[in-house]
C-alpha positions as CSV (number, residue, x, y, z in Angstrom):
1,M,-51.4,-6.5,5.1
2,Q,-52.2,-10.1,6.3
3,K,-54.0,-8.7,9.3
4,H,-56.2,-6.5,7.2
5,F,-57.0,-9.4,4.7
6,C,-58.0,-11.6,7.6
7,A,-60.2,-8.9,9.1
8,L,-61.9,-8.3,5.8
9,F,-62.4,-12.0,5.3
10,A,-64.0,-12.3,8.7
11,I,-66.3,-9.4,8.1
12,I,-67.4,-10.9,4.7
13,V,-68.1,-14.4,6.1
14,A,-69.9,-13.0,9.2
15,N,-72.1,-10.7,7.1
16,L,-73.0,-13.6,4.8
17,L,-74.0,-15.7,7.8
18,A,-76.0,-12.8,9.2
19,R,-77.8,-12.1,5.9
20,R,-78.9,-15.7,5.6
21,A,-80.1,-15.7,9.2
22,T,-82.1,-12.4,8.7
23,A,-84.0,-14.0,5.8
24,F,-85.6,-16.2,8.5
25,V,-86.5,-13.3,10.9
26,G,-90.1,-12.2,11.1
27,N,-91.5,-8.6,10.8
28,N,-91.1,-8.0,14.5
29,G,-87.4,-8.6,14.4
30,M,-87.6,-11.7,16.5
31,S,-86.4,-15.0,15.1
32,T,-89.3,-17.3,14.1
33,H,-87.2,-19.9,12.4
34,T,-83.6,-21.1,12.6
35,F,-81.0,-21.4,9.9
36,S,-78.9,-24.5,10.0
37,G,-79.9,-25.0,13.6
38,L,-78.8,-21.4,14.6
39,S,-81.2,-18.7,15.8
40,Y,-80.7,-15.1,14.6
41,S,-79.2,-14.1,18.0
42,S,-76.8,-17.1,17.8
43,V,-75.6,-16.0,14.3
44,K,-75.1,-12.4,15.5
45,S,-73.0,-13.8,18.4
46,L,-71.1,-16.1,15.9
47,K,-70.4,-13.0,13.8
48,A,-68.7,-11.2,16.7
49,N,-66.9,-14.2,17.9
50,L,-65.6,-15.2,14.4
51,F,-64.1,-11.7,13.9
52,D,-62.5,-11.7,17.4
53,D,-61.1,-15.2,16.9
54,L,-59.6,-14.3,13.5
55,M,-58.1,-11.1,14.8
56,S,-56.5,-12.9,17.8
57,M,-54.8,-15.4,15.5
58,F,-52.7,-12.6,14.1
59,S,-52.2,-10.7,17.3
60,N,-48.9,-10.7,19.3
61,E,-50.8,-10.4,22.6
62,P,-50.7,-13.3,25.0
63,K,-53.6,-15.7,25.0
64,S,-56.2,-15.1,27.7
65,M,-57.6,-18.0,29.8
66,D,-61.2,-18.5,30.6
67,I,-61.0,-18.0,34.3
68,D,-64.4,-19.3,34.9
69,E,-63.4,-22.9,34.3
70,S,-61.6,-24.8,37.0
71,K,-61.0,-28.4,38.0
72,R,-60.4,-29.6,41.5
73,M,-57.0,-31.4,41.4
74,I,-56.3,-32.1,45.1
75,T,-58.3,-31.9,48.3
76,I,-56.4,-32.6,51.6
77,P,-58.6,-32.6,54.7
78,V,-56.6,-31.7,57.9
79,N,-57.4,-31.7,61.6
80,S,-55.3,-28.6,62.2
81,M,-52.8,-26.3,60.5
82,K,-50.7,-23.3,61.3
83,L,-52.0,-21.3,58.4
84,G,-49.3,-18.5,58.2
85,G,-46.4,-20.8,58.6
86,L,-47.7,-23.5,56.3
87,R,-48.5,-21.0,53.5
88,F,-45.1,-19.5,53.9
89,A,-43.2,-22.8,53.8
90,L,-45.2,-24.2,50.8
91,G,-44.9,-20.8,49.0
92,L,-41.1,-21.1,49.3
93,H,-41.2,-24.7,48.1
94,L,-43.4,-23.8,45.1
95,M,-41.2,-20.8,44.2
96,G,-38.1,-23.0,44.4
97,A,-39.7,-25.7,42.2
98,Q,-41.0,-23.4,39.5
99,G,-37.9,-22.9,37.3
100,K,-38.5,-20.9,34.2
101,K,-41.8,-22.6,33.3
102,W,-43.9,-21.2,36.2
103,K,-44.4,-17.9,37.8
104,T,-45.6,-18.0,41.4
105,K,-47.6,-15.2,43.1
106,Q,-49.4,-15.0,46.4
107,A,-52.7,-13.2,46.1
108,D,-54.1,-10.8,48.7
109,D,-56.6,-13.5,49.9
110,G,-53.7,-15.9,50.8
111,V,-54.1,-18.1,47.7
112,I,-50.8,-19.1,46.0
113,D,-51.2,-19.0,42.2
114,M,-48.8,-20.7,39.8
115,F,-49.0,-19.5,36.2
116,Y,-47.6,-21.7,33.4
117,M,-45.5,-19.3,31.3
118,L,-44.5,-21.7,28.5
119,D,-47.8,-21.7,26.6
120,E,-50.2,-20.0,29.1
121,T,-52.8,-22.8,28.8
122,G,-53.3,-23.3,32.5
123,S,-52.5,-22.3,36.1
124,L,-52.8,-23.7,39.6
125,A,-54.3,-22.1,42.7
126,F,-53.3,-23.4,46.1
127,T,-56.0,-22.5,48.7
128,F,-55.6,-22.8,52.4
129,Q,-58.9,-23.0,54.3
130,D,-59.7,-23.8,57.9
131,R,-59.8,-27.6,57.6
132,V,-58.6,-28.3,54.1
133,L,-55.9,-27.6,51.5
134,I,-57.2,-27.3,47.9
135,V,-55.5,-27.2,44.6
136,D,-57.5,-26.2,41.5
137,R,-56.4,-26.0,37.9
138,W,-57.6,-23.0,36.0
139,G,-57.9,-23.0,32.2
140,P,-60.3,-25.1,30.1
141,F,-57.8,-26.5,27.5
142,P,-54.4,-27.3,29.0
143,S,-51.7,-28.4,26.6
144,K,-50.1,-31.9,26.9
145,K,-46.8,-30.2,28.0
146,Y,-48.7,-28.2,30.7
147,L,-50.3,-31.5,32.0
148,E,-46.9,-33.2,32.2
149,D,-45.3,-30.2,34.1
150,E,-48.4,-29.8,36.3
151,S,-48.2,-33.5,37.4
152,Q,-44.5,-33.0,38.4
153,V,-45.4,-29.8,40.5
154,L,-48.3,-31.6,42.2
155,H,-46.3,-34.7,43.0
156,E,-43.5,-32.6,44.5
157,F,-46.2,-30.6,46.5
158,L,-47.5,-33.8,47.9
159,D,-43.9,-35.0,48.7
160,E,-43.4,-31.7,50.7
161,L,-46.6,-32.3,52.6
162,A,-45.6,-35.8,53.4
163,V,-42.3,-34.5,54.9
164,M,-44.1,-31.9,56.9
165,T,-46.4,-34.5,58.4
166,T,-44.0,-37.3,59.3
167,G,-42.4,-35.3,62.1
168,D,-38.8,-36.2,61.3
169,G,-37.0,-34.1,63.9
170,I,-40.0,-31.9,64.5
171,S,-41.9,-31.9,67.7
172,E,-45.7,-32.3,67.6
173,E,-46.4,-28.7,68.8
174,D,-44.1,-27.3,66.0
175,M,-45.7,-29.3,63.2
176,L,-47.4,-27.0,60.6
177,L,-50.3,-29.4,59.9
178,E,-51.9,-32.5,61.1
179,L,-53.7,-34.6,58.5
180,K,-57.2,-36.0,59.1
181,D,-56.2,-39.3,57.7
182,N,-52.7,-40.7,57.1
183,D,-53.6,-42.1,53.7
184,V,-54.9,-38.8,52.3
185,I,-51.7,-37.8,50.5
186,E,-51.5,-41.2,48.7
187,Q,-55.2,-41.0,47.8
188,A,-54.6,-37.5,46.3
189,R,-51.5,-38.8,44.4
190,D,-53.6,-41.6,42.9
191,Q,-55.8,-39.0,41.2
192,L,-52.9,-37.4,39.4
193,L,-51.1,-38.3,36.2
194,P,-48.2,-40.7,36.9
195,R,-44.9,-39.1,37.7
196,K,-42.5,-38.9,34.7
């Protein structure tokens, strides 16, 4: 019942907006004026979006993220890396660190994705390229809880990279990566939210 009422309400409001906008449309169907700063095509789009937004508020389906919005979180330039071994070792580390909050998946292109399962407001993509390790955040509006948990994951990721590059008990030829600059991990850490 509540779903039907909201859908009906959305249709009524959207139609009222569209009628007001069409009063300002010329004979050729093209907008010659704007109503409240919105063109006719903007109001038509608003009508569709308003209905979709109201329907999604009462739906049990999970929220979808706008995958077109990312933010570069970490860039680690390297002199060399053993791509397969590094991806495998860091993938194991990320799976072990995830707990119930994160779901880790390795994509076909070798990117390791971490999806935040608590509120689905963001995800991380760990990309291994020829001379650089990149971590991007996907999702335009991450929650405060997501940002706190993301910070923890990224600090632990940098800790793991630091252990891999110090060479404690590892010969130089067996190391999985060689950093371009020894300070790059701390520089990346300075860009993150503080550890909690």
